[in-house]
N, C-alpha and C positions, 0 to 999 in steps of 0.2 A: 467297193467295197468299203467293210465297216470291221476297222480291228480295235478290240476291248486293251484296254489299259486297266491296271488294276492302280487305284491309287494310293502306296502305299506311304504316304504322309501329305499330307497341305498346310502352306500358312498362308497367309498375306496382311498383309499392315499398309495405312493411308493415311492420310491429314490433309484438311485444308490447305495449310501453306508447309510445314517442315515437319515432320516426324523426330519428334521431341528424340526419347527413350531409344535405339538401337543397340546398347547396350556393346558400344565399339572398344570402349578400352578393354573389359574387360576380353570383349573378343579377339581384339587384335595388341596384346599388351605394347610389344615395341612401338615407341612412340613416333619414329622415323616413320615406318610401315603405316602407321595407323595417319599419319598427316597428309600424303599421298593420297590416301583414298577419296574419287570422288562421292558425290553423295547418290548417286548408284552404285556404288562399290559398295557403300556401306550397306546399304538396304540389301544388297545380295548377298553378304558376310552375314547378315543378319537374320536372312531369310534360311539359308544355306543351314543354319545353326538352328533356324526352331525347323526344321525336316531330318534333322542329322545325316546329312551330306557332308560327305567330305573328299573323297575321290570317288572319281568318274565321269562318264560323256554328260556334258550341259549341255545342253539348245538353251538360248540365250534371244532375246529380244526383245528391241525398246524402237517404236516408230519414231523418237525425236530424238533418240539417242544424247549425247552429254551436250545437253542445252548449257547450262550453264561455265563449261570450259568455253563453250563456242563462244557465247556473249563474251567472254572475257578478253578474248580473242578478238572478235569484234571492232570492240571497246577500243582496244587498244588503238587499230587500224584508225578508224575513226580519229583516235588522239594523236595520231605520231607518233606513239610510243611502242618503245620494245614488247614483242611478243615475249610474253611468259612459259618457256622451256617444258615447266608443268603441267600447264594450260595446254600447251600443244600436245603431247605426249597424252593428255587426260581427253582427248577431244573426240577419240576414234569411237565406234561404237561398242566393238569390243572390251573396252576397259573396266569397265562392272568384272565378266564372267574371267575377263584376266587374271585381273587382282585376287579373285576369290580363289582362281587355281594355284597360283604361285604360294598362296596366304599356305595352305595346305597341302603344297608340294604333289601338285595334282597331273599327272602327262599324258591324263588322256584328253580325245579329240573336242572341242568348244565349237559350236555352232552358232554363229550368230545371223539371228535373222532381224528386218526392220522393212515390214510392208503395210504401212499408215494402219487405218482401221484396220486389216485385217495379220494384223503381229502377232496377238496372241492365239487367233485359228493357224497359223502356219506353223508355229510353234509346236500348237498339236498332232499337224498331222503330220511333221516332219519327225517329230519325239514317237508317234504311231510306230512309223516305216522303220524308224532305227531299235526302234523297241524289239522289233521283231528277231534279232543278232541273243537275243535272250537275258541280255543286264539289265541293270536296272540304273535309270536316267534321274536327273535330274531338269525341268524345264521350267527356265524362273522369266519374268518377265518385270522391267522399272519404269515407271515414268519418273522424272524429276524436273520439275518448272518455275520452280520459284525465284524468277531471275527479275531483274528492276524493270519494271515500269513491263511486266506481262499483263493487270489489270489491261491493259492497249489496246490489248490485241486479244486477249481469251473471253470470251464471251457463253464458252458452252461446258468447261471444265469447272469442275467445285472443288477434287482433288488434286492440289500440283503437284504432290509425291504419293507415291502408291506402287505398292511390288509385291508378285504374288508366285509360288513356289510350289512346284509340284512334285514329288519323288513318285517315279512309275514304275512299272514293268509289265510285261505282255501280257495277258492270260486270255484261255478257253469259254472264260465263264461267262453266264450275258449280262449283260449290262443290267447296274439297279440305278444308276445317278438317272436321275430327268430332270432336265431344267433347258427355261430359254436359253440358250446361252446366249443371244441375241439382246437379251432385255437388260437395261438402261437407267432403271428407273432414278437412280443418284446422283446420275451425272459423270461416273469414271472416265478414265480416258479410255476411249473405244477401242481401242489399242488391245487394253487388257482386258476387257470382258468376259469376254469368253473364258478363259481361266478363272477369274475371279470367281466368276457363277460355277462353274465345277470345286473350285475350292468352295465356298459359303453351303453345296449341296452335299459336300460328305459330313456323317455321322464318324462321331470316334466310336459306337459301339459294334459297327459292323464294316465288314467288308467293301470299300466301295469302288466300284467298275463303271467307267464312262464308254461309251460306244463311241468313237471317232473316224468320220467316215473320207473317207482319201479317195 
């Protein structure tokens, strides 16, 4: 079965180490709120602003989750120090999507997905099924891997911070986006490559429609 999604808007951003300009001060004026945000949350807020999404259902995904917060917790345990409550509360997989929803007082459903290299694929499949309800959804994925000594374990990812967002709705029109979803010639995180390839294939001057096989 194939469900066609119209890509109403798309955005992606990445950097080999750390994304510099996420416009966080502009998008999150309150300093107290801004200081609590994880790197993934800042990327999610930025991407949502780029696709003009503030309210509605969100499907968020990450293969590795909140690695920086988790790394801090593990270091505290190793050094026999107290664990930071902030790092503890920020260590769950739905942290980024939750901060995004709280920022805009969005009380709609959040679905969080983590399935390794298949994360983006499953975000798309879940999004296609949920889009059958007729509303507009935000599909978003992030990876933030810039932690101390990451070079000792990373040998295959060139972009340590990466995020992609698709604002979608179901359509009966024929798909017109043709792309090899699995192609990853630039060593992005495999967990996001399906969504990245769709976002990169979208054209600003046309209606972009992709078929998702369920």
